C-alpha positions in Angstrom: 1.8 -1.4 -3.6 -1.3 -0.5 -1.6 -2.3 3.0 -0.5 -3.9 3.6 2.9 -5.8 6.9 3.1 -5.3 8.1 6.7 -6.9 11.0 8.6 -5.4 12.7 11.6 -1.8 13.4 10.4 -1.0 17.0 11.0 2.8 17.2 11.1 6.0 15.4 10.3 6.0 13.8 13.7 2.6 12.3 12.9 3.9 11.0 9.6 6.9 9.4 11.3 4.6 7.9 13.9 2.3 6.4 11.2 5.4 4.9 9.4 6.6 3.4 12.6 3.2 1.9 13.6 2.6 0.4 10.1 6.1 -0.9 9.8 5.6 -2.8 13.1 2.6 -4.8 11.8 3.8 -8.3 10.8 3.3 -8.7 7.1 3.8 -5.1 6.1 6.9 -3.8 4.4 8.2 -0.9 2.4 6.1 1.8 4.2 6.3 5.3 2.9 4.1 8.2 4.2 2.9 11.3 2.5 1.9 13.9 5.0 0.6 16.3 2.3 -1.3 13.6 0.5 -2.7 12.1 3.7 -1.7 8.5 2.9 0.8 5.7 3.4 1.9 3.2 0.8 3.0 -0.3 1.7 3.5 -3.8 0.5 1.9 -6.8 2.2 -1.3 -8.7 2.8 -2.8 -7.6 6.1 -6.4 -7.3 7.0 -7.9 -3.8 6.7 -9.4 -4.4 10.2 -5.9 -4.9 11.7 -4.5 -1.8 10.0 -7.5 0.3 11.1 -7.3 -0.9 14.7 -3.6 -0.3 14.9 -3.9 3.2 13.6 -6.9 3.9 15.8 -4.9 3.0 18.9 -2.5 5.8 18.0 -5.2 8.4 17.2 -5.4 8.1 13.4 -8.3 6.9 11.3 -8.1 4.6 8.3 -10.4 6.0 5.6 -9.8 3.4 2.9 -7.2 1.2 1.3 -6.6 1.4 -2.5 -4.9 -1.4 -4.3 -2.4 -0.2 -6.8 
């Protein structure tokens, strides 16, 4: 499981949006989002650049990805 630290989520709607956006990336599965923690967890092997660009297109910023 990997953890993506994300800035810009301010409400449950944002958390749902992030989950939808990440789930739509080919190669990512099992997405969960913690609004209070400011992160999403997921399974998969996708470039950090792809995740960052996808989130940026929706108004969020990828801070880092931690491997668990």
